[in-house]
PDB file of the backbone (N, CA, C, O) and the ligand in Angstrom, with CONECT records:
HET     ZN  A 101       1
ATOM      1  N   MET A   1      19.205 -14.126  -6.531  1.00  0.00           N
ATOM      2  CA  MET A   1      17.735 -14.121  -6.695  1.00  0.00           C
ATOM      3  C   MET A   1      17.402 -13.495  -8.040  1.00  0.00           C
ATOM      4  O   MET A   1      18.085 -12.575  -8.491  1.00  0.00           O
ATOM      5  N   PRO A   2      16.374 -13.983  -8.665  1.00  0.00           N
ATOM      6  CA  PRO A   2      16.023 -13.466  -9.983  1.00  0.00           C
ATOM      7  C   PRO A   2      15.440 -12.059  -9.939  1.00  0.00           C
ATOM      8  O   PRO A   2      14.823 -11.654  -8.954  1.00  0.00           O
ATOM      9  N   VAL A   3      15.645 -11.343 -10.998  1.00  0.00           N
ATOM     10  CA  VAL A   3      15.087  -9.992 -11.145  1.00  0.00           C
ATOM     11  C   VAL A   3      13.896 -10.071 -12.081  1.00  0.00           C
ATOM     12  O   VAL A   3      13.987 -10.638 -13.170  1.00  0.00           O
ATOM     13  N   TYR A   4      12.782  -9.501 -11.656  1.00  0.00           N
ATOM     14  CA  TYR A   4      11.608  -9.519 -12.512  1.00  0.00           C
ATOM     15  C   TYR A   4      11.258  -8.130 -12.966  1.00  0.00           C
ATOM     16  O   TYR A   4      11.442  -7.165 -12.224  1.00  0.00           O
ATOM     17  N   ASP A   5      10.758  -8.014 -14.168  1.00  0.00           N
ATOM     18  CA  ASP A   5      10.287  -6.750 -14.711  1.00  0.00           C
ATOM     19  C   ASP A   5       8.792  -6.650 -14.571  1.00  0.00           C
ATOM     20  O   ASP A   5       8.057  -7.601 -14.836  1.00  0.00           O
ATOM     21  N   TYR A   6       8.362  -5.502 -14.158  1.00  0.00           N
ATOM     22  CA  TYR A   6       6.914  -5.247 -14.090  1.00  0.00           C
ATOM     23  C   TYR A   6       6.612  -3.962 -14.831  1.00  0.00           C
ATOM     24  O   TYR A   6       7.465  -3.081 -14.938  1.00  0.00           O
ATOM     25  N   GLU A   7       5.399  -3.857 -15.340  1.00  0.00           N
ATOM     26  CA  GLU A   7       4.973  -2.591 -15.929  1.00  0.00           C
ATOM     27  C   GLU A   7       3.498  -2.393 -15.628  1.00  0.00           C
ATOM     28  O   GLU A   7       2.762  -3.342 -15.356  1.00  0.00           O
ATOM     29  N   ALA A   8       3.087  -1.124 -15.686  1.00  0.00           N
ATOM     30  CA  ALA A   8       1.692  -0.802 -15.405  1.00  0.00           C
ATOM     31  C   ALA A   8       0.797  -1.384 -16.485  1.00  0.00           C
ATOM     32  O   ALA A   8       1.141  -1.346 -17.666  1.00  0.00           O
ATOM     33  N   VAL A   9      -0.344  -1.919 -16.088  1.00  0.00           N
ATOM     34  CA  VAL A   9      -1.291  -2.466 -17.051  1.00  0.00           C
ATOM     35  C   VAL A   9      -1.904  -1.323 -17.860  1.00  0.00           C
ATOM     36  O   VAL A   9      -2.067  -1.425 -19.076  1.00  0.00           O
ATOM     37  N   SER A  10      -2.239  -0.239 -17.168  1.00  0.00           N
ATOM     38  CA  SER A  10      -2.839   0.910 -17.825  1.00  0.00           C
ATOM     39  C   SER A  10      -1.929   2.104 -17.678  1.00  0.00           C
ATOM     40  O   SER A  10      -1.429   2.378 -16.587  1.00  0.00           O
ATOM     41  N   CYS A  11      -1.704   2.827 -18.782  1.00  0.00           N
ATOM     42  CA  CYS A  11      -0.842   3.999 -18.728  1.00  0.00           C
ATOM     43  C   CYS A  11      -1.464   5.120 -17.924  1.00  0.00           C
ATOM     44  O   CYS A  11      -0.748   5.919 -17.320  1.00  0.00           O
ATOM     45  N   GLU A  12      -2.771   5.194 -17.906  1.00  0.00           N
ATOM     46  CA  GLU A  12      -3.433   6.302 -17.214  1.00  0.00           C
ATOM     47  C   GLU A  12      -3.321   6.123 -15.713  1.00  0.00           C
ATOM     48  O   GLU A  12      -3.063   7.082 -14.986  1.00  0.00           O
ATOM     49  N   ALA A  13      -3.511   4.915 -15.252  1.00  0.00           N
ATOM     50  CA  ALA A  13      -3.477   4.655 -13.829  1.00  0.00           C
ATOM     51  C   ALA A  13      -2.096   4.151 -13.415  1.00  0.00           C
ATOM     52  O   ALA A  13      -1.906   2.962 -13.160  1.00  0.00           O
ATOM     53  N   SER A  14      -1.154   5.055 -13.353  1.00  0.00           N
ATOM     54  CA  SER A  14       0.188   4.651 -12.965  1.00  0.00           C
ATOM     55  C   SER A  14       0.947   5.864 -12.470  1.00  0.00           C
ATOM     56  O   SER A  14       0.582   7.004 -12.759  1.00  0.00           O
ATOM     57  N   CYS A  15       2.013   5.606 -11.716  1.00  0.00           N
ATOM     58  CA  CYS A  15       2.878   6.695 -11.230  1.00  0.00           C
ATOM     59  C   CYS A  15       4.179   6.627 -12.004  1.00  0.00           C
ATOM     60  O   CYS A  15       4.365   5.780 -12.878  1.00  0.00           O
ATOM     61  N   ALA A  16       5.078   7.545 -11.657  1.00  0.00           N
ATOM     62  CA  ALA A  16       6.371   7.585 -12.348  1.00  0.00           C
ATOM     63  C   ALA A  16       7.140   6.276 -12.148  1.00  0.00           C
ATOM     64  O   ALA A  16       7.960   5.893 -12.982  1.00  0.00           O
ATOM     65  N   HIS A  17       6.870   5.610 -11.054  1.00  0.00           N
ATOM     66  CA  HIS A  17       7.605   4.373 -10.756  1.00  0.00           C
ATOM     67  C   HIS A  17       7.223   3.256 -11.718  1.00  0.00           C
ATOM     68  O   HIS A  17       8.092   2.547 -12.225  1.00  0.00           O
ATOM     69  N   CYS A  18       5.934   3.098 -11.968  1.00  0.00           N
ATOM     70  CA  CYS A  18       5.519   1.928 -12.735  1.00  0.00           C
ATOM     71  C   CYS A  18       5.132   2.268 -14.189  1.00  0.00           C
ATOM     72  O   CYS A  18       4.942   1.364 -15.001  1.00  0.00           O
ATOM     73  N   ALA A  19       5.019   3.537 -14.511  1.00  0.00           N
ATOM     74  CA  ALA A  19       4.554   3.904 -15.863  1.00  0.00           C
ATOM     75  C   ALA A  19       5.475   3.331 -16.923  1.00  0.00           C
ATOM     76  O   ALA A  19       4.997   2.857 -17.954  1.00  0.00           O
ATOM     77  N   LYS A  20       6.776   3.359 -16.701  1.00  0.00           N
ATOM     78  CA  LYS A  20       7.705   2.873 -17.690  1.00  0.00           C
ATOM     79  C   LYS A  20       8.250   1.497 -17.331  1.00  0.00           C
ATOM     80  O   LYS A  20       9.145   0.974 -17.996  1.00  0.00           O
ATOM     81  N   GLY A  21       7.710   0.936 -16.299  1.00  0.00           N
ATOM     82  CA  GLY A  21       8.175  -0.386 -15.884  1.00  0.00           C
ATOM     83  C   GLY A  21       9.306  -0.256 -14.892  1.00  0.00           C
ATOM     84  O   GLY A  21      10.010   0.752 -14.861  1.00  0.00           O
ATOM     85  N   PHE A  22       9.472  -1.279 -14.088  1.00  0.00           N
ATOM     86  CA  PHE A  22      10.557  -1.296 -13.117  1.00  0.00           C
ATOM     87  C   PHE A  22      10.974  -2.744 -12.860  1.00  0.00           C
ATOM     88  O   PHE A  22      10.242  -3.685 -13.167  1.00  0.00           O
ATOM     89  N   GLU A  23      12.140  -2.889 -12.303  1.00  0.00           N
ATOM     90  CA  GLU A  23      12.659  -4.213 -12.000  1.00  0.00           C
ATOM     91  C   GLU A  23      12.673  -4.395 -10.500  1.00  0.00           C
ATOM     92  O   GLU A  23      12.904  -3.443  -9.754  1.00  0.00           O
ATOM     93  N   ILE A  24      12.431  -5.596 -10.063  1.00  0.00           N
ATOM     94  CA  ILE A  24      12.427  -5.895  -8.648  1.00  0.00           C
ATOM     95  C   ILE A  24      13.008  -7.274  -8.427  1.00  0.00           C
ATOM     96  O   ILE A  24      12.759  -8.211  -9.185  1.00  0.00           O
ATOM     97  N   VAL A  25      13.783  -7.367  -7.377  1.00  0.00           N
ATOM     98  CA  VAL A  25      14.398  -8.662  -7.030  1.00  0.00           C
ATOM     99  C   VAL A  25      13.436  -9.424  -6.127  1.00  0.00           C
ATOM    100  O   VAL A  25      13.041  -8.937  -5.067  1.00  0.00           O
ATOM    101  N   GLN A  26      13.070 -10.609  -6.555  1.00  0.00           N
ATOM    102  CA  GLN A  26      12.139 -11.421  -5.787  1.00  0.00           C
ATOM    103  C   GLN A  26      12.688 -12.847  -5.690  1.00  0.00           C
ATOM    104  O   GLN A  26      13.394 -13.335  -6.573  1.00  0.00           O
ATOM    105  N   SER A  27      12.345 -13.462  -4.624  1.00  0.00           N
ATOM    106  CA  SER A  27      12.599 -14.905  -4.520  1.00  0.00           C
ATOM    107  C   SER A  27      11.630 -15.617  -5.461  1.00  0.00           C
ATOM    108  O   SER A  27      10.515 -15.151  -5.693  1.00  0.00           O
ATOM    109  N   ILE A  28      12.068 -16.737  -5.992  1.00  0.00           N
ATOM    110  CA  ILE A  28      11.156 -17.491  -6.862  1.00  0.00           C
ATOM    111  C   ILE A  28       9.963 -18.020  -6.083  1.00  0.00           C
ATOM    112  O   ILE A  28       8.977 -18.472  -6.666  1.00  0.00           O
ATOM    113  N   HIS A  29      10.060 -17.959  -4.762  1.00  0.00           N
ATOM    114  CA  HIS A  29       8.961 -18.422  -3.917  1.00  0.00           C
ATOM    115  C   HIS A  29       7.959 -17.328  -3.631  1.00  0.00           C
ATOM    116  O   HIS A  29       6.842 -17.602  -3.193  1.00  0.00           O
ATOM    117  N   ASP A  30       8.352 -16.084  -3.875  1.00  0.00           N
ATOM    118  CA  ASP A  30       7.427 -14.983  -3.625  1.00  0.00           C
ATOM    119  C   ASP A  30       6.315 -14.982  -4.653  1.00  0.00           C
ATOM    120  O   ASP A  30       6.549 -15.322  -5.812  1.00  0.00           O
ATOM    121  N   PRO A  31       5.109 -14.609  -4.254  1.00  0.00           N
ATOM    122  CA  PRO A  31       4.043 -14.489  -5.247  1.00  0.00           C
ATOM    123  C   PRO A  31       4.322 -13.286  -6.132  1.00  0.00           C
ATOM    124  O   PRO A  31       4.930 -12.310  -5.693  1.00  0.00           O
ATOM    125  N   ARG A  32       3.875 -13.360  -7.377  1.00  0.00           N
ATOM    126  CA  ARG A  32       4.095 -12.230  -8.295  1.00  0.00           C
ATOM    127  C   ARG A  32       3.277 -11.025  -7.846  1.00  0.00           C
ATOM    128  O   ARG A  32       2.171 -11.159  -7.321  1.00  0.00           O
ATOM    129  N   LEU A  33       3.840  -9.867  -8.062  1.00  0.00           N
ATOM    130  CA  LEU A  33       3.138  -8.641  -7.679  1.00  0.00           C
ATOM    131  C   LEU A  33       1.982  -8.393  -8.656  1.00  0.00           C
ATOM    132  O   LEU A  33       2.077  -8.686  -9.848  1.00  0.00           O
ATOM    133  N   THR A  34       0.905  -7.853  -8.122  1.00  0.00           N
ATOM    134  CA  THR A  34      -0.228  -7.500  -8.991  1.00  0.00           C
ATOM    135  C   THR A  34      -0.530  -6.004  -8.911  1.00  0.00           C
ATOM    136  O   THR A  34      -1.338  -5.484  -9.681  1.00  0.00           O
ATOM    137  N   ALA A  35       0.128  -5.314  -7.971  1.00  0.00           N
ATOM    138  CA  ALA A  35      -0.108  -3.873  -7.806  1.00  0.00           C
ATOM    139  C   ALA A  35       1.210  -3.160  -7.567  1.00  0.00           C
ATOM    140  O   ALA A  35       2.112  -3.699  -6.926  1.00  0.00           O
ATOM    141  N   CYS A  36       1.314  -1.959  -8.080  1.00  0.00           N
ATOM    142  CA  CYS A  36       2.515  -1.134  -7.884  1.00  0.00           C
ATOM    143  C   CYS A  36       2.729  -0.870  -6.389  1.00  0.00           C
ATOM    144  O   CYS A  36       1.790  -0.470  -5.701  1.00  0.00           O
ATOM    145  N   PRO A  37       3.936  -1.085  -5.881  1.00  0.00           N
ATOM    146  CA  PRO A  37       4.191  -0.836  -4.450  1.00  0.00           C
ATOM    147  C   PRO A  37       4.097   0.650  -4.109  1.00  0.00           C
ATOM    148  O   PRO A  37       3.961   0.995  -2.936  1.00  0.00           O
ATOM    149  N   LYS A  38       4.167   1.530  -5.095  1.00  0.00           N
ATOM    150  CA  LYS A  38       4.122   2.953  -4.819  1.00  0.00           C
ATOM    151  C   LYS A  38       2.720   3.506  -4.900  1.00  0.00           C
ATOM    152  O   LYS A  38       2.290   4.233  -4.004  1.00  0.00           O
ATOM    153  N   CYS A  39       1.991   3.174  -5.968  1.00  0.00           N
ATOM    154  CA  CYS A  39       0.688   3.814  -6.171  1.00  0.00           C
ATOM    155  C   CYS A  39      -0.478   2.818  -6.129  1.00  0.00           C
ATOM    156  O   CYS A  39      -1.641   3.220  -6.090  1.00  0.00           O
ATOM    157  N   GLY A  40      -0.165   1.536  -6.138  1.00  0.00           N
ATOM    158  CA  GLY A  40      -1.234   0.550  -6.029  1.00  0.00           C
ATOM    159  C   GLY A  40      -1.930   0.246  -7.343  1.00  0.00           C
ATOM    160  O   GLY A  40      -2.890  -0.525  -7.360  1.00  0.00           O
ATOM    161  N   SER A  41      -1.474   0.829  -8.445  1.00  0.00           N
ATOM    162  CA  SER A  41      -2.105   0.541  -9.725  1.00  0.00           C
ATOM    163  C   SER A  41      -1.813  -0.908 -10.157  1.00  0.00           C
ATOM    164  O   SER A  41      -0.793  -1.485  -9.782  1.00  0.00           O
ATOM    165  N   PRO A  42      -2.726  -1.478 -10.949  1.00  0.00           N
ATOM    166  CA  PRO A  42      -2.482  -2.835 -11.432  1.00  0.00           C
ATOM    167  C   PRO A  42      -1.222  -2.894 -12.289  1.00  0.00           C
ATOM    168  O   PRO A  42      -1.004  -2.043 -13.151  1.00  0.00           O
ATOM    169  N   ILE A  43      -0.412  -3.893 -12.045  1.00  0.00           N
ATOM    170  CA  ILE A  43       0.786  -4.098 -12.862  1.00  0.00           C
ATOM    171  C   ILE A  43       0.836  -5.538 -13.309  1.00  0.00           C
ATOM    172  O   ILE A  43       0.178  -6.403 -12.731  1.00  0.00           O
ATOM    173  N   ARG A  44       1.615  -5.792 -14.337  1.00  0.00           N
ATOM    174  CA  ARG A  44       1.782  -7.151 -14.812  1.00  0.00           C
ATOM    175  C   ARG A  44       3.276  -7.440 -14.958  1.00  0.00           C
ATOM    176  O   ARG A  44       4.089  -6.538 -15.162  1.00  0.00           O
ATOM    177  N   ARG A  45       3.602  -8.704 -14.850  1.00  0.00           N
ATOM    178  CA  ARG A  45       4.991  -9.061 -14.977  1.00  0.00           C
ATOM    179  C   ARG A  45       5.338  -9.182 -16.448  1.00  0.00           C
ATOM    180  O   ARG A  45       4.566  -9.719 -17.241  1.00  0.00           O
ATOM    181  N   VAL A  46       6.504  -8.676 -16.798  1.00  0.00           N
ATOM    182  CA  VAL A  46       6.958  -8.730 -18.169  1.00  0.00           C
ATOM    183  C   VAL A  46       7.999  -9.832 -18.258  1.00  0.00           C
ATOM    184  O   VAL A  46       8.970  -9.861 -17.502  1.00  0.00           O
ATOM    185  N   ILE A  47       7.774 -10.731 -19.193  1.00  0.00           N
ATOM    186  CA  ILE A  47       8.725 -11.836 -19.354  1.00  0.00           C
ATOM    187  C   ILE A  47       9.915 -11.337 -20.163  1.00  0.00           C
ATOM    188  O   ILE A  47       9.752 -10.831 -21.274  1.00  0.00           O
ATOM    189  N   THR A  48      11.094 -11.479 -19.610  1.00  0.00           N
ATOM    190  CA  THR A  48      12.290 -11.023 -20.315  1.00  0.00           C
ATOM    191  C   THR A  48      13.294 -12.128 -20.404  1.00  0.00           C
ATOM    192  O   THR A  48      13.222 -13.115 -19.671  1.00  0.00           O
ATOM    193  N   ALA A  49      14.216 -11.966 -21.288  1.00  0.00           N
ATOM    194  CA  ALA A  49      15.283 -12.946 -21.425  1.00  0.00           C
ATOM    195  C   ALA A  49      16.183 -12.887 -20.187  1.00  0.00           C
ATOM    196  O   ALA A  49      16.211 -11.874 -19.488  1.00  0.00           O
ATOM    197  N   PRO A  50      16.895 -13.941 -19.922  1.00  0.00           N
ATOM    198  CA  PRO A  50      17.804 -13.939 -18.768  1.00  0.00           C
ATOM    199  C   PRO A  50      18.839 -12.842 -18.862  1.00  0.00           C
ATOM    200  O   PRO A  50      19.021 -12.225 -19.911  1.00  0.00           O
ATOM    201  N   ALA A  51      19.515 -12.608 -17.754  1.00  0.00           N
ATOM    202  CA  ALA A  51      20.312 -11.390 -17.579  1.00  0.00           C
ATOM    203  C   ALA A  51      21.499 -11.222 -18.522  1.00  0.00           C
ATOM    204  O   ALA A  51      22.606 -10.931 -18.070  1.00  0.00           O
ATOM    205  N   ILE A  52      21.289 -11.399 -19.808  1.00  0.00           N
ATOM    206  CA  ILE A  52      22.369 -11.130 -20.764  1.00  0.00           C
ATOM    207  C   ILE A  52      21.980  -9.901 -21.560  1.00  0.00           C
ATOM    208  O   ILE A  52      20.915  -9.876 -22.178  1.00  0.00           O
ATOM    209  N   GLY A  53      22.813  -8.893 -21.554  1.00  0.00           N
ATOM    210  CA  GLY A  53      22.539  -7.666 -22.311  1.00  0.00           C
ATOM    211  C   GLY A  53      21.271  -6.986 -21.847  1.00  0.00           C
ATOM    212  O   GLY A  53      20.475  -6.513 -22.658  1.00  0.00           O
ATOM    213  N   ARG A  54      21.089  -6.939 -20.562  1.00  0.00           N
ATOM    214  CA  ARG A  54      19.896  -6.311 -19.979  1.00  0.00           C
ATOM    215  C   ARG A  54      19.889  -4.808 -20.214  1.00  0.00           C
ATOM    216  O   ARG A  54      20.722  -4.250 -20.929  1.00  0.00           O
ATOM    217  N   SER A  55      18.930  -4.199 -19.589  1.00  0.00           N
ATOM    218  CA  SER A  55      18.764  -2.739 -19.486  1.00  0.00           C
ATOM    219  C   SER A  55      18.863  -2.029 -20.815  1.00  0.00           C
ATOM    220  O   SER A  55      17.919  -2.068 -21.604  1.00  0.00           O
ATOM    221  N   LYS A  56      19.993  -1.374 -21.086  1.00  0.00           N
ATOM    222  CA  LYS A  56      20.025  -0.430 -22.214  1.00  0.00           C
ATOM    223  C   LYS A  56      19.690  -1.073 -23.532  1.00  0.00           C
ATOM    224  O   LYS A  56      18.829  -0.570 -24.254  1.00  0.00           O
ATOM    225  N   SER A  57      20.341  -2.176 -23.876  1.00  0.00           N
ATOM    226  CA  SER A  57      20.089  -2.805 -25.193  1.00  0.00           C
ATOM    227  C   SER A  57      18.640  -3.270 -25.274  1.00  0.00           C
ATOM    228  O   SER A  57      18.036  -3.255 -26.346  1.00  0.00           O
ATOM    229  N   LYS A  58      18.089  -3.680 -24.145  1.00  0.00           N
ATOM    230  CA  LYS A  58      16.696  -4.137 -24.148  1.00  0.00           C
ATOM    231  C   LYS A  58      15.774  -2.985 -24.505  1.00  0.00           C
ATOM    232  O   LYS A  58      14.826  -3.148 -25.273  1.00  0.00           O
ATOM    233  N   LEU A  59      16.062  -1.811 -23.934  1.00  0.00           N
ATOM    234  CA  LEU A  59      15.215  -0.637 -24.212  1.00  0.00           C
ATOM    235  C   LEU A  59      15.360  -0.235 -25.676  1.00  0.00           C
ATOM    236  O   LEU A  59      14.378   0.141 -26.316  1.00  0.00           O
ATOM    237  N   ASP A  60      16.577  -0.310 -26.210  1.00  0.00           N
ATOM    238  CA  ASP A  60      16.795   0.034 -27.586  1.00  0.00           C
ATOM    239  C   ASP A  60      15.979  -0.867 -28.511  1.00  0.00           C
ATOM    240  O   ASP A  60      15.363  -0.401 -29.469  1.00  0.00           O
ATOM    241  N   ASP A  61      15.986  -2.153 -28.208  1.00  0.00           N
ATOM    242  CA  ASP A  61      15.235  -3.115 -29.008  1.00  0.00           C
ATOM    243  C   ASP A  61      13.749  -2.791 -28.968  1.00  0.00           C
ATOM    244  O   ASP A  61      13.046  -2.870 -29.975  1.00  0.00           O
ATOM    245  N   ARG A  62      13.294  -2.427 -27.778  1.00  0.00           N
ATOM    246  CA  ARG A  62      11.897  -2.101 -27.614  1.00  0.00           C
ATOM    247  C   ARG A  62      11.515  -0.900 -28.483  1.00  0.00           C
ATOM    248  O   ARG A  62      10.496  -0.908 -29.175  1.00  0.00           O
ATOM    249  N   ALA A  63      12.347   0.113 -28.428  1.00  0.00           N
ATOM    250  CA  ALA A  63      12.064   1.326 -29.202  1.00  0.00           C
ATOM    251  C   ALA A  63      12.072   1.021 -30.697  1.00  0.00           C
ATOM    252  O   ALA A  63      11.246   1.522 -31.460  1.00  0.00           O
ATOM    253  N   LYS A  64      13.021   0.192 -31.087  1.00  0.00           N
ATOM    254  CA  LYS A  64      13.127  -0.164 -32.500  1.00  0.00           C
ATOM    255  C   LYS A  64      11.897  -0.890 -32.985  1.00  0.00           C
ATOM    256  O   LYS A  64      11.320  -0.543 -34.015  1.00  0.00           O
ATOM    257  N   SER A  65      11.497  -1.905 -32.233  1.00  0.00           N
ATOM    258  CA  SER A  65      10.333  -2.682 -32.656  1.00  0.00           C
ATOM    259  C   SER A  65       9.074  -1.831 -32.619  1.00  0.00           C
ATOM    260  O   SER A  65       8.167  -2.025 -33.428  1.00  0.00           O
ATOM    261  N   ALA A  66       9.014  -0.892 -31.685  1.00  0.00           N
ATOM    262  CA  ALA A  66       7.874   0.002 -31.631  1.00  0.00           C
ATOM    263  C   ALA A  66       7.833   0.872 -32.882  1.00  0.00           C
ATOM    264  O   ALA A  66       6.768   1.102 -33.455  1.00  0.00           O
ATOM    265  N   GLY A  67       9.014   1.357 -33.302  1.00  0.00           N
ATOM    266  CA  GLY A  67       9.089   2.209 -34.469  1.00  0.00           C
ATOM    267  C   GLY A  67       8.671   1.463 -35.735  1.00  0.00           C
ATOM    268  O   GLY A  67       8.057   2.046 -36.628  1.00  0.00           O
ATOM    269  N   PHE A  68       8.998   0.201 -35.808  1.00  0.00           N
ATOM    270  CA  PHE A  68       8.712  -0.546 -37.019  1.00  0.00           C
ATOM    271  C   PHE A  68       7.212  -0.835 -37.162  1.00  0.00           C
ATOM    272  O   PHE A  68       6.722  -1.058 -38.268  1.00  0.00           O
ATOM    273  N   THR A  69       6.505  -0.829 -36.058  1.00  0.00           N
ATOM    274  CA  THR A  69       5.090  -1.133 -36.150  1.00  0.00           C
ATOM    275  C   THR A  69       4.234   0.128 -36.130  1.00  0.00           C
ATOM    276  O   THR A  69       3.006   0.055 -36.174  1.00  0.00           O
ATOM    277  N   LYS A  70       4.881   1.268 -36.064  1.00  0.00           N
ATOM    278  CA  LYS A  70       4.166   2.541 -35.985  1.00  0.00           C
ATOM    279  C   LYS A  70       3.573   2.845 -37.362  1.00  0.00           C
ATOM    280  O   LYS A  70       4.266   2.807 -38.379  1.00  0.00           O
ATOM    281  N   LEU A  71       2.327   3.135 -37.367  1.00  0.00           N
ATOM    282  CA  LEU A  71       1.672   3.452 -38.639  1.00  0.00           C
ATOM    283  C   LEU A  71       1.136   4.878 -38.580  1.00  0.00           C
ATOM    284  O   LEU A  71       0.581   5.313 -37.571  1.00  0.00           O
ATOM    285  N   LYS A  72       1.314   5.578 -39.665  1.00  0.00           N
ATOM    286  CA  LYS A  72       0.819   6.944 -39.747  1.00  0.00           C
ATOM    287  C   LYS A  72      -0.425   6.933 -40.597  1.00  0.00           C
ATOM    288  O   LYS A  72      -0.439   6.380 -41.697  1.00  0.00           O
ATOM    289  N   ARG A  73      -1.443   7.532 -40.095  1.00  0.00           N
ATOM    290  CA  ARG A  73      -2.711   7.544 -40.827  1.00  0.00           C
ATOM    291  C   ARG A  73      -2.674   8.625 -41.888  1.00  0.00           C
ATOM    292  O   ARG A  73      -2.455   9.797 -41.584  1.00  0.00           O
ATOM    293  N   LEU A  74      -2.887   8.235 -43.119  1.00  0.00           N
ATOM    294  CA  LEU A  74      -2.819   9.176 -44.224  1.00  0.00           C
ATOM    295  C   LEU A  74      -4.210   9.688 -44.578  1.00  0.00           C
ATOM    296  O   LEU A  74      -4.362  10.854 -44.942  1.00  0.00           O
ATOM    297  N   GLY A  75      -5.192   8.866 -44.479  1.00  0.00           N
ATOM    298  CA  GLY A  75      -6.524   9.274 -44.858  1.00  0.00           C
ATOM    299  C   GLY A  75      -7.472   8.126 -44.583  1.00  0.00           C
ATOM    300  O   GLY A  75      -7.199   7.273 -43.738  1.00  0.00           O
ATOM    301  N   LYS A  76      -8.571   8.105 -45.289  1.00  0.00           N
ATOM    302  CA  LYS A  76      -9.570   7.064 -45.065  1.00  0.00           C
ATOM    303  C   LYS A  76      -8.993   5.688 -45.363  1.00  0.00           C
ATOM    304  O   LYS A  76      -8.808   5.324 -46.524  1.00  0.00           O
ATOM    305  N   GLY A  77      -8.712   4.935 -44.325  1.00  0.00           N
ATOM    306  CA  GLY A  77      -8.239   3.569 -44.509  1.00  0.00           C
ATOM    307  C   GLY A  77      -6.880   3.452 -45.126  1.00  0.00           C
ATOM    308  O   GLY A  77      -6.470   2.358 -45.516  1.00  0.00           O
ATOM    309  N   GLU A  78      -6.170   4.547 -45.226  1.00  0.00           N
ATOM    310  CA  GLU A  78      -4.848   4.499 -45.825  1.00  0.00           C
ATOM    311  C   GLU A  78      -3.812   4.649 -44.749  1.00  0.00           C
ATOM    312  O   GLU A  78      -3.890   5.553 -43.917  1.00  0.00           O
ATOM    313  N   TYR A  79      -2.846   3.769 -44.762  1.00  0.00           N
ATOM    314  CA  TYR A  79      -1.788   3.859 -43.740  1.00  0.00           C
ATOM    315  C   TYR A  79      -0.432   3.772 -44.424  1.00  0.00           C
ATOM    316  O   TYR A  79      -0.253   3.080 -45.426  1.00  0.00           O
ATOM    317  N   GLU A  80       0.493   4.485 -43.858  1.00  0.00           N
ATOM    318  CA  GLU A  80       1.849   4.456 -44.368  1.00  0.00           C
ATOM    319  C   GLU A  80       2.777   3.944 -43.274  1.00  0.00           C
ATOM    320  O   GLU A  80       2.718   4.420 -42.140  1.00  0.00           O
ATOM    321  N   LYS A  81       3.613   3.004 -43.592  1.00  0.00           N
ATOM    322  CA  LYS A  81       4.520   2.477 -42.596  1.00  0.00           C
ATOM    323  C   LYS A  81       5.621   3.485 -42.286  1.00  0.00           C
ATOM    324  O   LYS A  81       6.268   4.013 -43.190  1.00  0.00           O
ATOM    325  N   MET A  82       5.821   3.740 -41.023  1.00  0.00           N
ATOM    326  CA  MET A  82       6.869   4.687 -40.612  1.00  0.00           C
ATOM    327  C   MET A  82       8.111   3.901 -40.198  1.00  0.00           C
ATOM    328  O   MET A  82       8.009   2.906 -39.481  1.00  0.00           O
ATOM    329  N   TYR A  83       9.264   4.342 -40.644  1.00  0.00           N
ATOM    330  CA  TYR A  83      10.489   3.700 -40.233  1.00  0.00           C
ATOM    331  C   TYR A  83      11.369   4.659 -39.470  1.00  0.00           C
ATOM    332  O   TYR A  83      12.460   4.286 -39.039  1.00  0.00           O
TER     333      TYR A  83
HETATM  334 ZN    ZN A 101       2.877   3.062  -9.634  1.00  0.00          ZN2+
END
């Protein structure tokens, strides 16, 4: 059965379970989840590549891409790219 990734829609309204996202095994016939099974906060399904190099490398890629788009505010309308 396929594994689906979910994450909280809002960071404020989430518990430890859904705040950083979680994986759940579902039948392709099951309806997609719209709420966290633990706290009931709205969640959305995250589309991920098939099960090759899952988990750790995926998180690393996420952190890397987040770092590349991080901008530090220098002053009025001035931004410096952070690497
Ligand atoms: Zn939750």
